C-alpha angles and dihedrals in degrees: 000000000000092000091053091050090050091052091047090050090051092054099074097050090047091050090049090049089051094049094047090047090056098041098051096059091043093053092046092048091051090052092051097047102035114064109238103165116152100009090133096055116238095345107145110221097165091115094058099084089056091046090049090054090051090049091050091048091049090048090053090051091049090049092050091048090047089055091047093051095047089051088052089049090242092140097171091055090044090054091048094051093046090049089051090050091049094048090047088052090054092048089048091052093052092046092047092050092048092049094050092043093052110018132076127256118263120208117211109241096014097139096173093045095231092133093247128097104223124204090254091052090049091052091049090054096050114168092349089079091056091047091050093049092049092050092044095048093047089047093051096045095045093045089058092045096047095058096079091040092054092045092049092047090052092045092051091048094048093047090048094245089141098165091054089044092053092048095051097043090059085074101024100054099056092044092048091048091047091051092050094048096043089049088064092044092051090051093049091050097048099035095090088062098054112111 
C-alpha cells in the first residue's frame, strides 16, 4: 500500500514538470515569432543581452563547480552549486522573456542595422554565418529539451531518489552545460550587431 501511495504522490510533481516543460518553450517561441517591441513603454532593456551572457557564464561556472564537488563527495557544496545554477537559469529565463517582449530584433551580420541581411552582408559573413546558425539552433533546441531533464533531476534529488537522479544527470548535465556555454558564445558572436 505504501508503494502505491508513493507512486500516487509522485504523479502530481511529474505532471507539473511536464506542463512547465511544455509551457516554457511555447512562451519563448511566441516571443520570438510575434513582434512585441515596446510593450513596456520606454523601458530600456538594451543591457539585458549582456546580462544574460553573464548569467549563462555564471551558470556554467556553477555547473562545473557542482560537478567538481560531487566528485569530491562534498554533497552539500554540490547541492549549493546546482541550486545556484538552477536559480541563475530562472533569472535568465525571466530576463530573456523581458528582453524579447520589449526589445528589438537583432539580425546576425546586419552591419548597417536596417534589420535585413543583404546579399553583401551575407557574403562578408561567409561560413561564420553558418557556424553561428548551427550553434544558435543547437542552443535553442537543447535549451528547450533540457528543461524537463533539469526539473526531473532536481525532483529526484530532492525526493532522495538518488539512483534515478544519477541516471538522468548523465544526459542532463552535459546538455545543461552546453546550453550555458553556447549562450555565451551566441552573445559574443551577435553582440557586434546590437544597435
